Each structure stands twice: as C-alpha cells, then as structure tokens.
C-alpha positions in Angstrom: -2.8 67.3 9.8 -6.5 66.4 10.1 -8.2 65.9 6.8 -11.6 64.6 7.7 -14.3 66.2 10.0 -17.4 64.6 11.4 -20.7 66.1 11.8 -24.0 65.2 13.9 -27.1 66.8 13.5 -29.7 66.2 16.1 -33.1 64.9 14.7 -34.3 63.6 17.8 -37.3 66.1 18.1 -38.4 68.7 15.6 -37.1 71.7 17.4 -33.8 70.7 18.3 -31.1 72.6 16.3 -27.8 71.2 17.8 -25.2 70.4 15.2 -22.0 68.9 16.6 -18.5 68.9 14.6 -15.4 67.0 15.4 -12.1 66.2 13.9 -12.1 62.9 15.8 -14.5 60.2 15.0 -14.5 58.8 18.6 -15.3 62.3 20.0 -18.4 62.7 17.6 -20.0 59.5 18.8 -19.4 60.6 22.5 -20.8 64.0 22.0 -23.9 62.9 20.1 -24.4 60.2 23.1 -23.9 62.9 25.7 -26.3 65.3 24.0 -29.2 62.7 23.5 -28.8 61.5 27.0 -28.6 64.9 28.7 -31.0 66.9 26.5 -33.3 64.2 25.4 -33.0 61.5 28.1 -32.2 58.8 25.7 -29.5 56.1 26.0 -28.2 55.2 22.6 -25.5 53.2 21.2 -22.7 53.9 18.7 -25.0 51.8 16.3 -28.0 53.8 16.8 -26.0 57.2 16.2 -23.9 55.9 13.0 -26.5 56.7 10.5 -26.6 60.3 11.7 -22.8 60.9 11.5 -21.7 62.4 8.4 -17.9 62.6 7.2 -17.3 66.0 5.7 
C-alpha cells in the first residue's frame, strides 16, 4: 500500500497551470522533466526540479 504521494506544480511561467501527482518518487521527476522539456523547451536536472517536488 502506497502511503506517500508526490506533487509537482509548474511555476516555469505565470500562465502554466499544470500540476502532476504520482505515487512514485522517480515518476514525478520524470514527468516534471518531460513537461518542462516538451512544453517549455527547458532541459533540467533532478536537482533543478527537487525544490518544486512536494511530498503529500
């Protein structure tokens, strides 16, 4: 049973309202990196994303 969830809220640009949830920590990083690259054209590392990942 999964007891933790992870949340990423995109704050790359003011009008982006994407929020990603995952039950798996590695998945949230992958989803956040994909969103930032595909939508905003930014290549980022896990270290860049880490401050924006929230454990719920």
